[in-house]
C-alpha positions, 0 to 999 in steps of 0.5 A: 500500500502506497502512503500519500505524502502531503507537501508542507504548507507555506507557513510550515516551510521555514525560510533558509537563513544564510550564515555570515562568516565570523571574522577570525580573532588574531591569537595573542602570543604569551610573553617569552619570559613565561615559558621557562616557569614549568621547568623551574617548578619541576626542578624545585619539586625534584630537589625537595623529593631528593632531600626528602628521600635522603633525609628520612633514612638519615633521620631514621638512622640517627634516631636508631643510633641514638636509641641504641647508644642510650639504650642497653641499660636494662636487662629483661626476661620473662622466664621468671617465676615466684618461688617459696620454700616447699617442705615435705611433711612426714612422720618420724615414727610409723603408726596409724593415724588417730586424728587429723586436725588440718584441711587442704590449703589451710593456713597454719603457724609454726607449732600447730598440730597437723595430725596425731599418730596412735600413741598407745604402742609408744607409751608401752615402749616407754614403760618398758624402757623405764623398767629396764632403767630401773633394773640396770640401776639395781644391777649396778648396786648389786655390783657394788655389793659384790665389790664389798664382798670380794674385798672382805673375802680377800681380807679374810684370806690374807689373815688366814695366810698370815696365820698359816705362814706363822705356823709354818715358820714355827714348825720349820724352826722346831724341825730344824731343832730336831724337836719335831719330825720332818713329816709335821712340816709337810702339813704346815707347808700344805696349809700355807699353800692353800691359804696363798691360793685363797688370797689369789682367788680373792684378788681375782674376784675383787678385780672382776667385781671392780671391772664390772663397775667400769674399773671404778668401785666408787662410780655413781650409779647413773654414770655406769655404762649399763645405766647410761644405755638404759637412760638412752633407751628411755629418751628414745622412747620419750622422743618417739612418743612425742613424735606421734603428734606431728607439728607444723615446722613453719608458717605457711599453707598446707597442701595435699592433705586430702589423702590423709585419713584417720585409720591410715597407716603411715611409714616413718619418712613417707611424704604425706603432705606438703607445706609451702612457706609464705614467709619467705618469697623470692623470684627466680629469673632465668637470664640468658648467659649472654645477659650475665655480663651486665648483671651484678649483686645488688642491682635494682629490679622491677618485677611485674607479675602476670596476676597483678598490674602494679610492679614489685621492687627488689634487688639481685641477691645471688647467681646460681652456681650452674645453668639450669640444664646442669641441675636437670635429672638427665643433663644434656650431652653435647658430645654427639655429632649432631650437636646444636648450640643453644643459649643456656639459662642461668637462674638468678635469685631476686629478693623482693623488698616489698610484696606490696600487700599482694598475695603471692603463690609459688610458680606465678609467672613474672617479667623481671627488668634489671637496672644495670645503671649503664647504657651502651654509650657508657659501656663503649666509654668503659664506664 
């Protein structure tokens, strides 16, 4: 289908407008002096950049050198722990526990009763020792009587010997005069020999009785060895009886008592509980061996515990005689071919000047900072 095109009307047809050419404006040339301005600005920017790039490293180097020279005064380690004396509690005698007077983690003072062992067997042993002592004293008195008896027998034998000697001399005189026969002299000689033998036996008995009294017939009863032994047995029995009551040896906190029960049999010397002394507290700081050259006894120390925010103050008290590995149960052996060098740690004891009222427990972690009083610059100067 063909569309019919209607030609525009005269009003709709716009007259064509003829454009007049616009005359060109002559270009204004810039002054010749303004042309080098971008080049000068570029040079200034390049110079500032060079100063910035060279100055910042130099400034950092100078600052780092300053900090290095003025530093090195403090030696620090976080390998440090609070230490308190730990005592192993045990009984000096074997027996069955009859009473327990403490609980786990209880605070005790020196002399407080911890537990009691049944004292009945030890009371019996003490009675037996006292009876043995009384018997020993009686025996010594009997020995003294025996000495007196031996002396009396010796005196009687000596008197009989004197009489026999006189009779023998008289009979011998009569025989020499021809009044008596020679046979009468034999009887007198026999009686004299018997009297001499009696004297010898009396001397032996007296010596034996004196020896039984330790060679001194006038010795005091309690100075006799037999009595002394009996006295020692009594003292031992008394000591064993007193040891049935186990006391706290120092102020502190009792631990591991939960395993101690009434009726339990414990052996002498067996560990049954532990006591941590709270009156003596120090810090053991394990410094590297490369840090020891700057440390000295008496230097001021700041101790920061992980449990508290405020630092504690102390001083270096002493150095260990060896590294920590030397006190290990199995010391390291460095004679193997695959040995690797490891920096060793040396325990340093830090005495606390004041705990600041904080509750310290053994094993707490700490960070220790020692003021050596000398910076790196002082060390380089030899001060």
